[in-house]
C-alpha positions in Angstrom: -88.9 -74.1 30.5 -90.5 -76.9 28.5 -91.5 -80.0 30.5 -92.1 -83.5 29.4 -93.9 -85.8 31.8 -93.6 -89.5 32.1 -95.3 -91.4 34.8 -93.7 -94.6 35.9 -95.1 -97.1 38.4 -93.6 -95.5 41.5 -92.1 -92.1 40.7 -92.6 -88.9 38.8 -89.7 -87.4 36.9 -88.9 -83.7 37.0 -88.9 -81.1 34.2 -85.9 -81.1 32.0 -84.0 -78.1 30.7 -84.2 -77.4 26.9 -80.5 -78.2 26.9 -81.3 -81.8 27.6 -81.3 -83.6 24.2 -84.2 -86.1 24.0 -84.5 -89.0 21.5 -87.3 -91.2 20.2 -84.9 -94.1 19.5 -86.0 -97.7 19.3 -86.7 -99.9 22.3 -84.0 -102.2 20.9 -81.6 -99.7 22.6 -83.0 -100.6 26.0 -79.9 -102.1 27.6 -81.6 -103.1 30.8 -84.5 -104.9 29.0 -87.1 -102.9 31.0 -89.0 -101.4 28.2 -87.5 -97.9 28.6 -86.1 -96.1 25.6 -82.4 -95.8 26.4 -80.7 -94.6 23.2 -77.5 -92.8 24.4 -78.2 -93.7 28.0 -74.7 -93.4 29.4 -75.8 -94.5 32.9 -77.9 -97.5 31.8 -80.5 -96.4 34.2 -83.4 -96.3 31.8 -83.1 -92.6 31.1 -82.5 -91.1 27.7 -79.2 -89.4 28.3 -78.1 -88.1 25.0 -76.3 -84.8 25.8 -77.7 -85.3 29.3 -75.3 -86.8 31.9 -76.6 -85.1 35.0 -80.3 -85.4 35.0 -82.9 -87.8 33.6 -84.4 -87.1 30.2 -88.2 -86.9 30.3 -88.9 -88.8 27.1 -89.5 -92.4 28.1 -91.8 -95.2 27.1 -93.0 -97.3 30.0 -93.3 -101.0 29.0 -95.9 -101.7 31.7 -98.2 -99.1 30.2 -99.1 -95.9 32.1 -100.2 -97.4 35.4 -102.4 -94.4 36.2 -104.2 -94.6 32.8 -104.4 -90.9 32.9 -103.7 -90.2 29.3 -100.1 -89.1 30.0 -97.7 -91.2 27.9 -94.1 -90.3 27.6 -93.8 -89.9 23.9 -96.4 -87.3 23.2 -97.2 -85.4 26.4 -95.4 -82.1 26.0 -96.1 -79.9 29.0 -99.8 -79.6 28.0 -100.8 -83.2 28.6 -101.8 -83.5 25.0 -103.8 -86.6 24.1 -102.0 -89.8 23.1 -101.9 -90.8 19.4 -105.2 -92.6 18.9 -104.9 -96.3 19.2 -101.1 -96.2 19.4 -100.1 -94.8 22.8 -103.6 -94.8 24.2 -103.1 -95.9 27.8 -105.5 -98.8 27.5 -103.0 -101.6 28.3 -101.7 -102.1 24.7 -98.5 -100.0 25.0 -96.8 -103.0 26.5 -97.3 -104.7 23.1 -95.9 -101.9 21.0 -92.3 -102.6 20.7 -90.3 -100.9 18.0 -89.0 -103.5 15.6 -92.0 -105.9 16.1 -94.1 -105.9 13.0 -97.8 -106.4 12.5 -100.0 -108.0 9.8 -102.8 -106.2 7.9 -105.5 -108.2 6.1 -108.6 -107.0 4.3 -111.1 -107.3 1.5 -111.8 -104.8 -1.3 -115.5 -104.3 -1.4 -118.4 -102.5 -3.0 -120.5 -100.1 -0.8 -123.1 -102.8 -0.1 -121.8 -105.7 2.1 -121.1 -109.0 0.3 -119.9 -107.6 -3.0 -116.1 -108.0 -3.2 -113.9 -106.4 -5.8 -111.5 -108.7 -7.6 -107.9 -107.7 -8.3 -108.0 -104.3 -6.8 -104.6 -102.5 -6.4 -103.9 -102.0 -2.7 -101.2 -100.0 -1.0 -100.3 -99.2 2.6 -98.4 -96.2 4.0 -97.4 -95.9 7.7 -95.9 -92.9 9.5 -94.3 -94.2 12.7 -91.6 -93.2 15.3 -90.5 -96.9 15.4 -88.7 -97.1 12.0 -85.0 -97.6 12.3 -84.4 -95.6 9.1 -86.6 -93.0 7.4 -90.0 -91.9 8.7 -92.4 -93.9 6.5 -93.3 -97.4 5.3 -94.9 -98.2 2.0 -95.9 -101.4 0.3 -98.1 -102.5 -2.6 -100.1 -105.6 -3.5 -103.0 -106.8 -5.6 -106.2 -108.3 -4.2 -107.1 -111.8 -5.3 -110.2 -113.0 -7.2 -112.2 -112.7 -4.0 -110.9 -109.3 -3.2 -108.7 -110.5 -0.3 -105.3 -108.8 0.3 -102.7 -108.7 3.1 -99.5 -107.0 4.1 -96.9 -108.7 6.3 -94.1 -107.1 8.3 -95.8 -103.7 8.8 -94.1 -101.6 11.5 -96.1 -100.1 14.3 -97.6 -96.7 13.6 -100.5 -94.9 12.1 -101.2 -94.4 8.4 -103.7 -95.6 5.8 -104.6 -98.4 3.3 -105.6 -97.2 -0.2 -107.7 -99.5 -2.5 -108.1 -98.7 -6.2 -109.9 -100.5 -9.0 -110.8 -98.8 -12.3 -112.4 -95.4 -11.5 -113.1 -96.4 -7.9 -110.9 -95.9 -4.9 -111.1 -95.5 -1.1 -108.6 -94.8 1.7 -108.8 -96.5 5.1 -107.1 -95.0 8.2 -105.2 -97.7 10.1 -103.2 -98.0 13.4 -100.7 -100.8 13.5 -99.8 -102.3 16.9 -96.5 -104.2 17.2 -96.9 -107.9 16.7 -100.7 -107.6 16.2 -103.0 -108.4 13.3 -105.2 -105.7 12.0 -108.3 -107.3 10.5 -110.1 -105.3 7.8 -112.0 -108.2 6.3 -115.4 -107.3 7.6 -117.0 -105.0 5.0 -118.4 -101.7 6.3 -118.8 -98.1 5.1 -115.3 -97.2 6.5 -113.5 -99.8 4.5 -115.5 -100.3 1.2 -115.8 -98.0 -1.8 -118.1 -95.1 -1.1 -121.5 -95.1 -2.7 -121.0 -91.7 -4.2 -117.2 -91.9 -4.7 -117.5 -92.1 -8.5 -120.0 -90.0 -10.5 -122.1 -92.4 -12.6 -124.7 -91.7 -15.3 -127.0 -94.3 -16.8 -128.8 -93.7 -20.2 -131.9 -95.8 -19.6 -133.3 -98.3 -22.1 -136.3 -100.6 -22.2 -134.3 -103.8 -22.8 -131.7 -103.7 -20.0 -131.4 -102.6 -16.4 -127.7 -102.2 -15.7 -128.9 -99.6 -13.1 -130.4 -102.4 -11.0 -126.9 -104.0 -10.7 -125.5 -100.6 -9.6 -128.2 -100.4 -7.0 -127.3 -103.9 -5.8 -123.6 -102.8 -5.5 -124.7 -99.8 -3.5 -123.6 -97.0 -6.0 -125.6 -93.9 -6.5 -126.2 -92.8 -10.1 -128.0 -90.3 -12.2 -130.5 -91.8 -14.7 -131.4 -90.2 -18.0 -134.5 -91.6 -19.6 -134.8 -92.0 -23.4 -138.4 -93.0 -23.8 -139.4 -89.8 -25.5 -136.7 -90.1 -28.2 -135.1 -86.9 -29.4 -136.9 -84.8 -26.8 -135.9 -87.0 -23.9 -133.5 -86.3 -21.0 -131.2 -89.0 -22.4 -131.0 -87.4 -25.8 -130.3 -84.0 -24.3 -127.6 -85.5 -22.0 -125.8 -87.2 -24.8 -125.9 -84.0 -26.9 -124.3 -82.0 -24.1 -120.6 -82.7 -23.9 -120.0 -80.4 -21.0 -122.5 -82.3 -18.8 -121.2 -85.7 -19.9 -117.7 -84.7 -18.8 -118.8 -84.1 -15.3 -119.2 -87.9 -14.9 -116.6 -90.6 -14.5 -118.5 -93.5 -16.0 -121.5 -93.6 -18.4 -123.6 -96.8 -18.9 -125.9 -97.0 -21.9 -128.7 -99.6 -21.7 -129.9 -101.7 -24.6 -133.1 -100.3 -25.9 -132.2 -96.7 -25.3 -133.9 -95.4 -28.5 -130.6 -94.5 -30.1 -132.0 -95.0 -33.7 -134.5 -92.3 -33.0 -132.1 -90.0 -31.0 -129.6 -90.2 -33.9 -132.1 -88.6 -36.3 -130.9 -85.3 -37.9 -127.9 -83.4 -36.7 -128.0 -84.8 -33.2 -126.0 -87.9 -34.3 -122.9 -85.8 -35.2 -122.9 -84.0 -31.9 -123.5 -87.2 -29.8 -120.8 -89.2 -31.5 -118.3 -86.3 -31.1 -119.2 -86.0 -27.4 -118.8 -89.8 -26.8 -115.4 -89.8 -28.5 -114.2 -86.8 -26.4 -115.6 -88.2 -23.2 -113.7 -91.5 -23.5 -110.6 -89.8 -25.0 -110.4 -87.6 -21.9 -109.9 -90.6 -19.6 -113.5 -91.5 -18.8 -115.1 -95.0 -19.2 -118.1 -96.1 -21.2 -120.2 -99.3 -21.0 -122.8 -100.2 -23.7 -124.9 -103.4 -24.1 -126.5 -105.0 -27.1 -128.5 -102.5 -29.1 -126.4 -99.6 -27.7 -123.9 -100.9 -30.3 -124.9 -97.9 -32.4 -122.9 -95.6 -30.0 -119.9 -97.9 -30.1 -119.9 -98.5 -33.8 -120.4 -94.9 -34.8 -117.9 -93.4 -32.3 -115.3 -96.1 -32.6 -115.8 -97.8 -36.0 -112.5 -99.7 -36.1 -112.9 -101.3 -32.6 -115.5 -104.0 -33.5 -116.6 -105.6 -36.8 -120.3 -106.3 -36.5 -122.2 -108.6 -38.9 -123.8 -106.9 -41.8 -123.9 -103.1 -42.5 -122.3 -101.8 -39.3 -123.4 -98.2 -39.5 -127.0 -98.9 -40.5 -129.8 -98.7 -38.0 -132.0 -101.1 -40.0 -133.0 -104.2 -38.2 -132.9 -107.7 -39.7 -133.6 -111.1 -38.2 -132.7 -113.4 -41.2 -129.2 -114.5 -40.0 -125.6 -113.9 -40.9 -125.9 -114.5 -44.7 -128.0 -111.4 -45.4 -126.5 -108.1 -46.3 -128.7 -105.2 -45.0 -128.5 -103.8 -41.5 -126.8 -105.2 -38.4 -127.3 -108.9 -37.9 -129.4 -110.1 -35.1 -128.7 -113.4 -33.4 -130.9 -116.4 -33.0 -133.6 -116.7 -30.3 -137.3 -116.6 -30.0 -139.5 -113.9 -31.4 -141.5 -111.7 -29.0 -144.6 -113.7 -29.9 -142.8 -117.0 -29.2 -141.5 -115.7 -25.9 -145.0 -114.7 -24.8 -146.1 -118.2 -25.8 -143.5 -119.6 -23.4 -140.6 -120.3 -25.7 -137.2 -120.9 -24.0 -134.4 -118.4 -24.4 -131.5 -119.2 -26.7 -128.5 -120.3 -24.8 -124.8 -120.4 -25.6 -121.8 -121.8 -23.9 -119.6 -118.8 -23.4 -115.8 -119.5 -23.3 -114.3 -117.1 -20.7 -111.0 -116.0 -22.4 -110.0 -113.5 -19.7 -108.1 -115.4 -17.0 -109.0 -112.9 -14.4 -112.7 -113.1 -15.2 -112.6 -116.9 -15.2 -111.0 -116.8 -11.7 -113.8 -114.6 -10.5 -116.5 -116.9 -11.9 -114.6 -119.9 -10.8 -114.7 -121.7 -14.2 -113.7 -121.3 -17.8 -117.2 -121.5 -19.3 -120.6 -120.1 -18.5 -124.1 -120.2 -20.0 -125.2 -117.0 -21.8 -128.9 -116.4 -22.2 -130.5 -114.5 -25.1 -134.2 -114.2 -24.5 -135.1 -112.7 -27.9 -133.7 -113.2 -31.4 -132.9 -109.5 -31.6 -129.4 -109.4 -30.1 -126.6 -107.7 -32.1 -123.8 -110.0 -33.1 -120.1 -109.1 -33.2 -118.2 -110.8 -36.0 -114.6 -110.0 -34.9 -112.6 -107.7 -32.7 -110.6 -104.9 -34.2 -106.9 -104.1 -33.6 -106.4 -103.3 -30.0 -109.7 -104.7 -28.9 -109.6 -107.6 -26.3 -112.1 -110.4 -26.4 -113.1 -111.5 -22.8 -115.9 -114.0 -23.6 -116.8 -115.7 -26.9 -119.1 -118.4 -28.0 -120.0 -120.6 -31.0 -123.4 -119.5 -32.4 -125.7 -121.4 -34.8 -129.2 -120.5 -35.9 -132.3 -122.2 -34.4 -133.9 -124.7 -36.8 -135.4 -124.4 -39.4 -132.9 -121.6 -40.0 -129.5 -123.1 -40.8 -127.0 -120.2 -40.5 -123.7 -120.8 -38.8 -122.2 -117.7 -37.2 -119.0 -119.4 -36.1 -117.2 -118.3 -32.9 -118.2 -114.7 -32.1 -117.1 -112.3 -29.3 -119.7 -111.7 -26.6 -117.7 -109.3 -24.3 -115.0 -107.0 -25.5 -113.0 -104.0 -24.3 -110.8 -101.5 -26.0 -108.9 -98.3 -25.1 -109.4 -94.9 -26.8 -107.3 -92.0 -25.8 -106.9 -92.1 -22.0 -110.2 -93.9 -21.4 -111.7 -97.2 -22.5 -115.0 -98.9 -23.6 -116.6 -102.2 -22.6 -119.3 -103.7 -24.8 -121.4 -106.8 -24.2 -123.8 -108.5 -26.6 -125.9 -109.6 -23.7 -127.3 -108.0 -20.5 -128.6 -108.8 -17.1 -132.3 -108.5 -17.8 -132.1 -111.4 -20.4 -131.0 -113.8 -17.7 -133.8 -112.8 -15.3 -136.4 -113.0 -18.0 -135.2 -116.4 -19.0 -135.5 -117.7 -15.5 -131.9 -118.8 -15.6 -129.4 -118.6 -12.7 -128.1 -115.1 -12.4 -125.0 -115.8 -10.3 -122.5 -116.1 -13.2 -123.9 -113.1 -15.2 -124.0 -110.9 -12.1 -120.4 -111.9 -11.2 -119.3 -111.1 -14.8 -121.1 -107.8 -15.0 -119.8 -106.8 -11.5 -116.3 -107.6 -12.6 -116.8 -105.4 -15.7 -118.2 -102.5 -13.7 -115.1 -102.3 -11.6 -112.8 -102.3 -14.6 -114.4 -99.0 -15.8 
């Protein structure tokens, strides 16, 4: 004998025979309007009577909630008084609001591990498994978060399931319980709703002219750092020369000033370039800034046309008209900077509409604190320009660089690369406002 217990306000139903056919039909079949499931109830007495004309069926949902609040609810208590489905039939006075057919609203914000950093344009989906669906056993819907990371789902049926948030290499899954006619608010960021700090495996090849790792810290992501200060014998050099180790990571960031001209000496260059190509081609992501152009140009020579001799590591500061080495853009010398000279500034046109929505405008000020930044001349086939600017030399120099890309991205194999001619430390050193640059770099991080 298998018993199903259902406690009503004034009576206790008896055990039913296995021959009694129960049902979990919708409350809309409640012919008396008393909140009892009555699909097939031939006597209209509030009992489920499918194939059961002589005795009450024990599977009932009491609309006044289990008055005894003893954890026995008619849908899930099968002889053993098993616990109610968490947050759904939980005997805490909300069962009266769970009416099959009534839908709920879910709203939330895609967010980084640290509170306050939202994730623009994340892909969000919701899946609900519920006994209240009139057809099928699941509910699924997709949407895209807006520029502030906000998303919502309307007309979600009652039940339990999850919300999945994905952006670039990052993703998280949030367990949810939907109550009929209720709003589930996931807009307050916390560790259960945001991307996890260690959810993506990140490596940073450190340099002395950029600190992308500080932005990752601000966002709350853990990362492994590989220093390059010792050149060819450094941890960074050994990391880039070891393809197997590189491929254990999802995303690699390479700082400006990471001693690549030294690390490329001898046969190491061939191995490193092959490893970078294989890493991206296998579906991973790479970010490089400014003087890490050497990695990008040598591994993906058709993606970006840099001024001057693209493959050279020779430095030049004489403007776009010279022929030797990669061109370096205008700005103060180190001595001038130490003497208090202002950074060179450009008005960057934000070409990417998503990025302009995140920043909240179509232009932004780009700071270059030294006249040693590497200038892109044009984007190659398949490369997308996201920010560009008109660049002219600082008098007495008279070079006119024209409109040049400052931020680009391009695919390679199953992965992709993002390159910027500027970096976050320049803005901080210049004493300029960091809000725009931080918003731009944050946006780029979550596209990797």
